[in-house]
N, C-alpha and C positions, 0 to 999 in steps of 0.2 A: 617756818623752817626751824627744826630743832638745832640746838647748839652744836652737836657733833657734825651734823650735815653742813651747817654754816662754816665751821672750822675746816672741814674737808674741801668745800667749795673755795674758801679763801686761800687755802694752801695750794690748790690746783691753779687758781688764778695767779697767785704770787710766783709760782714756779714757772708758769708760762711767760710772765712779764720778765723775770730774770733771764730766761732763755733768749727771748727776743732782744733784750738789751745786750747780753753777752755776744750774740751773733752780730748785732749792729756795730758793737765796739770792734770786733775782730775785722769785719769788712771795712770799716772806716780806717782802721790802722793799715790794712793792706792798700787801700786806695791812696792814703797819704804817703806811704812808703814808695808806692809805684810812681807817683808824681815827683817825688824827690830823687828818684834814682836816675843817674845819668851815665853815659858811656865813660869808661875808664875807671869807675869806682871799684873798690875791692869787694871780693866775695864776703869777707867778714863784716864790712860796713853794711852791705845789703841785708845780710842775715840779722845783724843787730837791729835794723829798721823793721824788717818784716817778722822776725821770729824764725823758728825752725821750719824749713820747707816741708810741705806735705810729701813731695816726691823729688828725688834727685835723678835726673836722666843723663846717662852717659852716651857717647857715640855708640851706635850698634845696639842700644837698649831702648828702642823707641817707646815713648809713653804716648800712645795714640788716642787718648781720651779726648784731647782737644786739637792737637796739631796734626796736619796731614803728612808732615815730614819730621823725621827725628833730628836730633842734635848732630849736625854735620859741620866739618871744618868751615870756618875757624872756631866753631863752638866746641869746647872741650867738656862743658857741663852745662846743663839747663836745670835751674831750680824752679819748682812749681809750688805755688801757694793756692790751694783750692778753697772755694767758698765753704764755710763750715757746715752749711745745711744743703746747699745746692751743688753738691759734688757732681761733676759731669756736666754742669750747666755753666759755671763761671770759675775762672782761675786767672792768676797772674803768673807770668813766667819771665825769668831773667836768664839770659845766656851769658856765659863767661868764656874767655879764651884761655889758652894754656898758661897765661900769667895771672889767672883768676881776676881778670878785669872785665867789667860789664861791656858787652858788645851789642846787645839787642834786648829790648823789653817788649812784651805783648800782654795786653789784657784780653783774655779769651772769653767770649760769651756765646753759648750755643743758641741757635734760633729756636 
C-alpha cells in the first residue's frame, strides 16, 4: 500500500474510533445521570448532570417518538436525551412538576 493510501486508511480508522468513543462517552454519561436522578431533584441539577436535553416536551405538545402518552398533569415539562446515534431507538426522559422537581424518569428502548 502506498503512503497516501495508508494515511487515508489510518485517518478513516482513527475518525471511526473517535466517533465510537465519543458516542460511548455520551451514552455512559446519560446512563450515570439517569441512575443518579431521584424524585424531588431540581431541573437545573438534572440538566447539569445530563447536559442540554435533545427535546423539551410540554403538555399538549406530545413527542411521540418513544412514549404513547404525552406529558400530562402533574407533569409540566418532560426533558428528553436521545441516544446520539440510535435516535428513535433509545432515549432517557425525566418529567418535572410545576415546581421544576423530578416526578418520573424512564429509559426508553424501542424493540
